[in-house]
C-alpha positions in Angstrom: -17.1 57.8 19.0 -20.4 58.6 20.7 -20.5 61.1 23.5 -22.8 60.7 26.4 -24.1 64.2 26.0 -24.3 66.5 23.0 -22.5 69.9 23.1 -24.8 72.6 24.3 -25.8 75.7 22.4 -24.5 79.0 23.5 -27.3 81.5 24.5 -26.5 83.7 21.4 -26.8 80.7 19.1 -30.2 79.7 20.6 -31.5 83.3 20.4 -30.6 83.5 16.6 -32.2 80.1 15.9 -35.4 81.1 17.7 -35.4 84.5 16.0 -35.3 82.8 12.6 -38.5 80.9 13.5 -40.0 84.1 14.8 -39.3 86.0 11.5 -40.7 83.4 9.1 -43.9 83.1 11.3 -44.2 86.9 11.3 -43.9 87.0 7.5 -46.8 84.6 7.1 -48.9 86.2 9.8 -48.3 89.7 8.3 -49.6 88.9 4.8 -52.6 86.7 5.7 -54.8 89.5 7.1 -54.1 91.7 4.0 -55.4 89.1 1.5 -59.2 89.9 1.9 -58.4 93.6 1.0 -55.6 93.0 -1.5 -57.2 90.4 -3.8 -60.3 92.5 -4.8 -57.9 95.0 -6.3 -56.6 92.3 -8.6 -60.1 90.8 -9.2 -62.6 93.7 -9.2 -65.4 91.5 -10.5 -64.9 88.7 -8.1 -67.6 87.7 -5.6 -67.1 87.3 -1.9 -67.3 83.5 -2.3 -64.5 83.6 -5.0 -62.3 85.8 -2.8 -62.8 83.4 0.0 -61.8 80.5 -2.2 -58.6 82.3 -3.4 -57.7 83.1 0.2 -57.9 79.5 1.1 -56.0 78.4 -2.0 -53.2 80.9 -1.4 -52.8 79.6 2.1 -52.9 76.1 0.7 -50.2 76.8 -1.9 -47.9 78.2 0.8 -48.4 75.0 2.9 -48.0 72.9 -0.2 -44.5 74.4 -0.6 -43.7 73.4 2.9 -45.1 69.9 2.1 -42.8 69.5 -0.9 -39.7 71.1 0.7 -39.7 69.7 4.2 -38.8 66.1 3.4 -36.2 67.1 0.8 -34.5 69.6 3.2 -34.6 67.1 6.0 -32.8 64.4 4.0 -30.3 66.8 2.6 -29.6 68.4 6.0 -28.7 64.9 7.4 -26.2 64.5 4.6 -24.6 67.9 4.1 -25.1 69.7 7.4 -28.0 71.7 8.8 -26.3 75.1 8.8 -25.9 75.2 5.1 -29.5 74.3 4.5 -30.7 76.8 7.0 -28.8 79.7 5.4 -29.9 78.6 1.9 -33.5 78.5 3.1 -33.3 82.1 4.4 -31.8 83.3 1.1 -34.7 81.7 -0.8 -37.2 83.1 1.6 -36.0 86.6 1.1 -35.7 86.3 -2.6 -39.2 84.8 -3.0 -40.6 87.8 -1.0 -38.8 90.5 -3.0 -39.9 89.0 -6.3 -43.5 89.7 -5.3 -42.6 93.4 -5.9 -41.6 92.8 -9.5 -44.4 93.8 -11.8 -44.2 90.6 -13.9 -44.9 88.6 -10.7 -47.4 91.0 -9.0 -50.5 89.5 -10.6 -52.7 86.8 -9.0 -51.0 83.8 -10.6 -47.5 85.2 -9.9 -48.5 85.6 -6.2 -49.7 82.0 -6.2 -46.3 80.8 -7.6 -44.2 82.9 -5.2 -46.3 82.0 -2.1 -45.6 78.3 -3.0 -41.9 79.2 -3.3 -41.9 81.0 0.0 -43.4 77.9 1.7 -40.8 75.7 0.0 -37.9 77.8 1.5 -39.5 78.2 4.9 -39.4 74.4 5.0 -35.6 74.7 5.1 -35.9 76.9 8.1 -38.4 75.7 10.7 -37.7 71.9 10.7 -33.9 72.4 10.4 -33.9 74.8 13.4 -35.8 72.2 15.3 -33.3 69.5 14.3 -30.4 71.7 15.2 -31.8 72.5 18.7 -32.6 68.8 19.3 -29.1 67.9 18.1 -27.3 70.2 20.5 -29.6 70.1 23.5 -29.1 67.8 26.5 -32.2 65.6 27.1 -33.1 67.3 30.4 -33.4 70.7 28.6 -35.1 69.6 25.5 -38.7 70.1 26.6 -38.1 73.6 27.7 -36.3 74.6 24.5 -39.0 73.2 22.3 -41.6 75.1 24.3 -39.4 78.1 23.8 -39.3 77.5 20.0 -43.1 77.1 19.9 -43.5 80.3 21.8 -41.3 82.2 19.4 -43.3 80.9 16.4 -46.5 82.1 18.1 -45.0 85.4 19.0 -44.0 85.8 15.3 -47.5 85.0 14.1 -48.9 87.5 16.7 -46.3 90.1 15.7 -47.0 89.7 12.0 -50.2 91.8 11.9 -48.3 94.5 13.7 -46.2 94.9 10.6 -49.5 96.1 8.9 -49.7 98.9 11.4 -46.0 99.7 10.8 -46.7 99.7 7.0 -49.5 102.2 7.5 -47.1 104.4 9.5 -44.4 104.2 6.8 -47.0 105.1 4.2 -48.1 108.1 6.2 -44.5 109.2 6.8 -43.9 109.0 3.0 -46.8 111.4 2.5 -49.3 108.9 1.0 -51.9 109.2 3.7 -53.7 106.0 4.6 -52.0 103.3 2.6 -54.1 101.1 0.2 -54.2 97.4 0.7 -51.8 96.9 -2.2 -49.3 99.5 -0.9 -49.5 98.0 2.6 -48.8 94.6 1.2 -45.7 95.9 -0.6 -44.4 97.6 2.5 -45.0 94.4 4.6 -43.2 92.3 2.0 -40.1 94.6 2.2 -40.1 94.6 6.0 -40.4 90.8 6.1 -37.6 90.5 3.6 -35.4 92.8 5.7 -36.0 90.8 8.8 -35.1 87.6 6.9 -31.9 89.1 5.7 -30.9 90.1 9.3 -31.5 86.6 10.4 -29.5 85.2 7.6 -26.5 87.3 8.6 -26.8 86.6 12.3 -27.0 82.9 11.8 -24.1 82.8 9.4 -22.0 84.4 12.1 -23.2 82.2 15.0 -24.2 78.7 13.8 -22.5 75.8 15.6 -20.4 73.3 13.8 -22.4 70.6 12.1 -21.9 67.0 13.1 -22.1 64.1 10.8 -22.8 60.5 11.9 -19.7 58.2 11.8 -20.0 54.6 10.6 -20.3 53.2 14.1 -23.1 55.6 14.8 -24.9 54.7 11.7 -24.8 51.0 12.7 -25.9 51.8 16.2 -29.0 49.6 17.1 -32.2 51.5 17.8 -35.6 50.4 18.8 -38.3 50.2 16.1 -39.9 53.6 15.9 -41.4 53.6 12.4 -45.0 53.2 13.7 -44.4 55.8 16.4 -42.9 58.3 13.9 -45.7 57.8 11.4 -48.3 58.3 14.2 -46.6 61.6 15.1 -46.7 62.7 11.5 -50.4 61.8 11.3 -51.2 63.7 14.5 -49.3 66.7 13.3 -51.1 66.7 9.9 -54.5 66.3 11.6 -53.9 69.2 14.1 -52.6 71.5 11.4 -55.5 70.6 9.1 -57.9 71.7 11.9 -55.8 74.8 12.8 -55.7 76.0 9.2 -59.4 75.5 8.8 -60.1 77.2 12.2 -58.0 80.2 11.4 -59.5 80.6 7.9 -62.9 80.3 9.4 -62.1 83.2 11.7 -61.1 85.3 8.7 -64.2 84.5 6.8 -66.5 85.2 9.7 -66.1 88.8 9.0 -67.7 88.3 5.6 -70.4 86.1 6.8 -71.4 88.1 9.9 -72.0 91.8 9.3 -71.7 92.6 13.0 -68.1 91.4 13.1 -65.6 94.2 12.1 -62.1 93.6 10.9 -60.8 94.9 14.2 -62.7 92.2 16.1 -61.3 89.5 13.7 -57.8 90.8 14.4 -58.6 90.6 18.1 -59.6 87.0 17.7 -56.3 86.2 15.9 -54.4 88.0 18.7 -56.4 86.0 21.3 -55.5 82.8 19.5 -51.8 83.6 19.5 -51.8 84.8 23.1 -53.6 81.7 24.4 -51.2 79.4 22.6 -48.3 81.5 23.8 -49.6 81.1 27.4 -49.8 77.3 27.0 -46.2 77.3 25.8 -45.2 79.4 28.7 -46.9 77.0 31.0 -44.9 74.1 29.5 -41.7 76.1 29.7 -41.9 77.4 33.3 -43.5 74.3 34.9 -41.5 71.5 33.2 -44.9 69.9 32.6 -43.6 67.9 29.7 -41.1 66.1 31.9 -43.6 65.5 34.8 -46.7 64.4 32.9 -47.3 61.6 30.5 -47.2 62.9 26.9 -50.2 60.8 26.0 -52.3 62.4 28.7 -51.3 65.9 27.6 -52.2 65.0 24.0 -55.6 63.7 25.0 -56.3 66.8 27.1 -55.3 69.0 24.2 -57.5 67.2 21.6 -60.5 67.3 23.9 -60.1 71.0 24.6 -59.8 71.8 20.9 -62.9 69.7 20.1 -65.0 71.5 22.8 -63.8 74.9 21.4 -64.8 74.0 17.9 -68.2 72.8 19.1 -68.8 76.1 20.8 -67.8 78.0 17.6 -70.2 75.8 15.5 -73.1 76.8 17.7 -72.2 80.3 18.8 -74.9 83.0 18.9 -72.8 85.9 20.1 -69.4 87.4 20.0 -68.7 86.3 23.6 -69.2 82.7 22.7 -66.9 83.1 19.7 -64.2 84.4 22.0 -64.7 81.4 24.3 -64.5 79.0 21.4 -61.4 80.6 20.0 -59.7 80.4 23.5 -60.5 76.7 24.0 -59.5 75.7 20.5 -56.3 77.7 20.7 -55.4 76.2 24.1 -56.0 72.6 22.9 -53.9 72.9 19.7 -51.3 75.0 21.6 -50.9 72.1 24.0 -50.7 69.3 21.4 -48.1 70.9 19.0 -45.2 71.3 21.4 -45.7 67.7 22.7 -45.5 66.4 19.2 -42.2 68.3 18.6 -40.8 67.1 21.9 -41.6 63.5 21.1 -40.1 63.8 17.6 -36.9 65.3 19.0 -36.2 62.0 20.8 -35.3 60.2 17.6 -31.7 59.2 16.8 -29.2 61.7 15.3 -29.0 59.8 12.0 -32.8 60.2 11.4 -33.4 63.5 13.1 -33.5 65.6 9.9 -35.8 63.1 8.2 -38.1 63.0 11.2 -38.3 66.7 11.6 -38.7 67.2 7.8 -41.5 64.6 7.8 -43.1 66.4 10.7 -43.1 69.7 8.8 -44.3 67.9 5.6 -47.2 66.4 7.5 -48.0 69.8 8.9 -47.8 71.3 5.5 -50.1 68.7 4.0 -52.5 69.3 6.8 -52.4 73.1 6.3 -52.8 72.7 2.5 -55.9 70.5 2.9 -57.3 72.5 5.8 -56.9 75.8 3.9 -58.2 74.5 0.6 -61.1 72.5 2.0 -61.8 75.1 4.6 -62.4 77.8 1.9 -65.0 75.6 0.3 -66.5 74.3 3.5 -67.0 77.7 5.1 -68.4 79.1 1.8 -71.0 76.3 1.8 -71.8 75.7 5.5 -70.7 78.9 7.2 -70.1 78.5 11.0 -71.3 74.9 11.1 -68.0 74.0 9.4 -66.3 74.4 12.8 -68.2 71.3 13.9 -67.0 69.2 11.0 -63.4 70.2 11.8 -63.6 68.0 15.0 -63.6 64.8 12.9 -59.8 64.5 12.4 -59.3 65.2 16.2 -61.7 62.4 17.1 -59.8 60.0 14.9 -56.5 61.0 16.5 -58.0 60.6 20.0 -59.1 57.1 19.1 -55.5 56.3 18.0 -54.1 57.7 21.2 -56.3 55.4 23.2 -55.7 52.4 21.0 -51.9 52.6 20.8 -50.5 53.9 24.0 -46.9 52.7 23.3 -46.5 55.2 20.5 -46.7 58.3 22.7 -43.8 57.7 25.1 -40.3 59.3 25.2 -37.5 57.2 23.6 -35.0 56.3 26.3 -31.9 58.5 26.4 -29.5 55.7 25.4 -31.1 55.8 21.9 -30.6 59.6 21.6 -26.8 59.8 21.8 -25.2 61.8 19.1 -21.8 61.9 17.5 -19.4 64.7 17.9 -17.1 66.4 15.3 -17.8 68.2 12.1 -17.4 71.3 10.1 -18.3 74.9 10.6 -21.7 74.4 8.8 
């Protein structure tokens, strides 16, 4: 039996789901700024170019874990229930972090393996949370809630570097003075794992009952959305490729420009997150997603990001860098929630697969963006920002050429079955 509207989430359930996204984003954002100072302690003879390459590859390995895990968790969550997969993902996330404290895994290659494992288990958190929210949200509230999830992810990434300051405080309180990069990394890992454990317990107590498609629902006719879904995956991968390369480029500017301090690099990351957060807030408070064509919003976001990257490629002062960061962040911050909103309109039977595929595409984009970006910025320095516009140009052409792929699926194709188990 199909119900006209899905059961809604209680406020406490929505808060815990959003908090899980916040925590895994914070864990990633906390460790990334420590890598330039942490890796030289493991590789004392490495050059700056080699360190840059390893930073890019470590980011790429994490994203590769997401790429491998997301489609798998998406398919399994459609079959066994999203709650079980979400809790299992958090257990794996916490375990993969804590294993980095074990001496046998604390070397460079052990960190490579565990960063990949962390990404693999994060892939059971972020897309499954998105699928749960879409599954239990009435259509008229969906845009606001996806903007809210996007904002929590950005807040987590912004909060992550704050764990570094907390780690320094913990080190000073323990009588160690200013903590080394390795010690700060260990403290950040423990704090991230503790936050993950809290989320695991909170979600276990509050998750809604899972619903499984009945036979009638599985045979329910739907419009052909294969091309539309593939286009969304391609757009997600392209934007995340650019975003990964863009963020890595900011990190590496500190090595390539002596006038840029680590504090200024951190400020640029904070600016990036705040601008993207502001765009999500705009979408949340103005209901812009419901009032404006998704295709127009996507085009505007891609153009803004391209202009920002062009400014960064030609910048001659810090002020121009800040402008380029703002424009690029605003553009990508506009595109990503629109992609998630459009993907959430798929049918209940394919929701996990769609969200998993979206996360996999994003993971592939991040993997390639981080890996290629490390080489690109090592070879071409700031001019690499200009080359990052090419995937966005390709997606803009696709938006113009196939307008039918970027519309919201009618509500009648989004009905969901009721009934199910606790998880």
